[in-house]
N, C-alpha and C positions, 0 to 999 in steps of 0.2 A: 447406497441404501441398505438400512439393518432392517431386516421383517422382525414383528416380534416384539421387538423393545416398546416400551410406551413411556412416555413424560409423566410425571406426578401429577395428582388428580388437582392441586393450586396451580399447575401453571397450565394446563388442560382450560381450568376454568377460567384464568385470566384471557386467555387467546379468544377463548368463544366470547368473553364480555367486549372485547376490542372489535371480536368482526359481529357482535350483537347478533348471535345464534348461540344456539344451546349445545351445550357441552358433549351430548349425545348425538349431536349432528355432525360431530366432526371426528375424521380421521386423520390417526397422526404416522407418519411413518420417519423415523429419526435418519436423518444425513450423517454420511462421515465427511471428513477430510479438514475440518477446523480443529485447531486447537484451544481456541479462546472462548467457545462458546457452544451449548447445545444446542444443535439446529434440525429443525424438522420440516418435512413438506406435510402441509395441514389440506385436508381435501375435505368442501362442503357442496353440496347442492350444485355441484356441477362447475364449481370453481377452485382454483388451487391457489395456495399462499407457502410462502417460506417462513417460519416462525423462530425466533433464536431467542436465546436466553443468556446472557453473559456470565463465566464461571469466577469464581474468586480465587481460584488455583488452576492455571492453564495444564491443558494435558501434552507434559513435556516432563522427562526423567528428572533434570533440576528442579530446586524449588522455584517456583516462577510465578508468584503473586500479584493481584491487579485489581483496583477496584471497578465493581462491576456498574456504576457510572459510565464508564465508556459507551453502553450501548445506547444510553442516551445522545452522548456527544455525536454517534454516527448517524445515528436519526437526524441530527441538526446540522453536520456537515451535511448531509445528502440533501436534505430538503435546502438549507442554503445555497448550494452551488446546481440545482436543477434548474430554475429559472436562466442560468448562466449556459450551460450545457444541453438542456432539456433531457429527453428520456434516456440521452447515455449515462445517467445518472441514475443506480435503481431506484424503484418507486417506491416509497414507504406507505404501506395501506394504513396502519396505524401503531399506535407504541404507548407502554403503561412505564415511565419514567422511574417511578417510584421501584417497580420490581425487577428494572433492567430486561425485559421482551419490548421486541419489537416484530410487527406484523409487518414482512415486505412482498414484493410481487414474485411470483413462480414463473422464471425461466428456464421453461421446456427444456431438458438436457437433448431433446431429440431435436432441437436448434440451437441451441445456445452451448457452445464449449468451451473450459478452460481453456486458457491461454498459454498457463503452465506444461499444458498436457499435451497442446498445440504445438509449440517449440521443444520439447524432448522428443516428441515424434518426428521431427526435422519438417514441419510445416510452419514452415517462417515467409509471415511477409511485410515485406520494406513497406509497402504503402499503408498499411495496419498501425506498424510502428509510427509512422509518419503522421497517421490520426491522431495517435496517441500522444507524440508531442503535441501538437496542438491543442488537445485538449488541458492537457496539464499547464501548457502555456497560459491558457486563456482562464484557468481557474487562479493560475500565479497570481496575473495581470492585474484581476478584478479584485482578489482578496485583496492585494496590497494597496489598492485603492479603498477601501473599506476601513479605515483604523478603526471604527466601531467593532469591528469583530475582533479585535486585539483585545477587548476587554471581553466579551461575548463568550470567545474560545479560549480564555485566559485557563489553558489547560496543562500545563506545564507539569504539576504532580503526577497526572494521567500519563504524559508523554514518560516523563523520567522512570514510571513502574513498569511502562509497556517496552520502551525504547532505549533510555540512554542507559538504564541500571542494566538489564538482561543483556542490551544488545553489545556496550562499550565499557561499561564501570566493571561490568564483570572480567573486563580483559585487563585491566591496568595492572593490576600484581604481576603478569607474566608481560604486557607490553605497555612500559609506561608512555610511549609516544601518543598512546590513542589519548593522552588526556587534554591533546592540542585539538582534536575533532570535540570533545566534551566540550570544551571552552568555546569553540565556535557554534556550537549548537545553542548553548545557553545563552551567548552574549548577543548573537545574529539572529533576531526574530523580527519580519518585517512581512509577512504574508499567512495567510489561512493555507496550512498542508493535510493532505491525506493523513499520511504517519504510515502507510503501511501499502504504498503503491507499486504492487509487484505483481508480475503476469498470475499467481495463483489468484487475484483479488479483481481478474478482469475477466470476463466472457465475452466470446465474440462467436458471430456468425457466418455464413456462407457468403454473406452479401457487404460484409466487411463492417456491419454494425456494431456497437461496442456498449457492453451495460458495465458500469464500475462499480464495487460492492465493499464492504467491511471495511470503513471508516471510523473503525473503534479508535484509533490512536489518534485523530482528527485534533489540531490545536493551532494556535498562531504561533507560529515557529520559522525556523530557517529555510528561504527559498530555495536554497541547495539541496535538503532533504529529499525530496519527494524525485526530483528528476536521477539525483546521485543512487539513490534507491533503487531506482528501475533499472539503470545502465547497471548497478552493483548482479543483479539477478542475472540480467542476458549475458553479462561474459561469466556469471558463475553456468551459466546453460553451454556458452561455447565451450569453456575448459571441458565440461563433460564430454558434450559431442563431436566436438571437433567443427561444426556446422559455421565456416565462416560467413554465411547470410545471417549469423546471427551479430557479428558485428558490423555487418552493413546496415541492419535494421538498429542497431545501437547508436551508428553515426545520423541516420535519416532521423531518428528519433530526436536526438540533440537540434540537430541543423533546424528541426520544424517548433521545437520547444522554441530556439532563441528568435526563431522568426517571427514567431506570436508574440512574445515578452518585448520587441522591438521595432513592430512597423508604425511608421509613422504617423499613420493613421488610425491607430488604435491606442498608442500610447502618448496623450497630449501632455503630461507634464514632465518635464525635461528633470526634474528632480524624482523621478520614478526611483523607487529603490532597486529594480531589477534590471536599470540601464547599465549599471556597474557593473560589466562583463567579467572584470579581471576578480572581483569581490565573491561574485555570484560560481566562475570558477574553483575557485578556492573551496569554497564551500560544498560544492559538486565532487569536487575529486578527493576531497576527506572525508565526507560519506560514502562514497563507492568504495574507498579502501577500509573505512570501518565495517562496513557493512559485509563485506568479501571476509573480514577477518572472522566477526561476529559467527559468520555462517559456517566456519569451520571448526573455531575454538569458543564460540557463544553458548549461551544456555541453550538456544534453538537452532541446532544446525540443518545442513542439507543432507537429504539422505542418497542423492545418485554421486556424490565425488568416490574416486578410488583414495588410497591412502596418499599414491603419487600425485592425482590430481589438486589433493587439501593442500599437500607441500608447496605446490605449484604457485595456488592462490594465496597462501598465506606469506610467500615470499615477494608477490607483487603489491600485495596490500601492505605490506612493510616497508618498501620501498616507497611507495607515493605516500604513506603517512609521514615519512621523513623528508621526503620531497615532493611536495606537492605542486603538480605542472602550472602555469601562468594560463593556458587553456584546455578545454577539454576538447577540442577536436586534437589536439595534439597527442592527448595521452590515448584517443582511440585511434589514431593513425600509427600510435607507437606500440598498441597493445602487444600485438604477437612478437616485438623485440625485447620485451621489459623481463 
């Protein structure tokens, strides 16, 4: 938290209108940690909330601009998946789509911890990773059954600005092989995706409960993107810490994801797009490799890898982009030997 800093009067007034209280009754405390939004804790009359406003230019070194409409898409994603996974999706209290402002439930840091911080601190729960695999599998499976979402979440322009351009197209001049991944993401679109399903956007508590946040990149997109994105971030933390429990967590996450998307009692339509495991494995493998490369050479790089670790990640990513394996399980089993 950053004491003393206060939001602009227009933002204060907008949040007050959403909460149906006087602006003078609100106390704002700036929160750190995000690059795409200004985020505030808002306190009033014994209740606390989280208010966020999307920024037209993200807080990174390289020039990275994106439509502020992504705030409204995050709200719609959270409201869409909450009936599927319950309170494990962060609760939306109110939103102003025109101004790009959302008020969410406040998750007290005395109970809720950021999963990225947990993993980097060596606290790795294999069971929690499996639970996340089942959650993401549920969202992917139910999303694929809702073809109407292909129109209502037609956010490819947004996804281009937030993911394809800064993460992958930015790398094309240096690594032409990334074109294979870009083509896959643009051509294979078959379910609702979160678009930023990484440990930094997941809160956990001591009981193993989960809250999923920050779905600003939500779109109808490539099924392999979300699982590949999460696996890449687990492997980045493995590279940094050397903690092999992270590899076990990655394997269990993937096993549970597959189980949830393929259980006969859950998937009744045998033409369900997620049943084609070889296609899904290609998408996951390419995404995983592309994200690894983007986080060392893209517009938004991770801040915890040494130069030696960056070279290792880069070499593995380029190998996978050139020769994506036929099964994600094989990729993970062979990871330390790559």
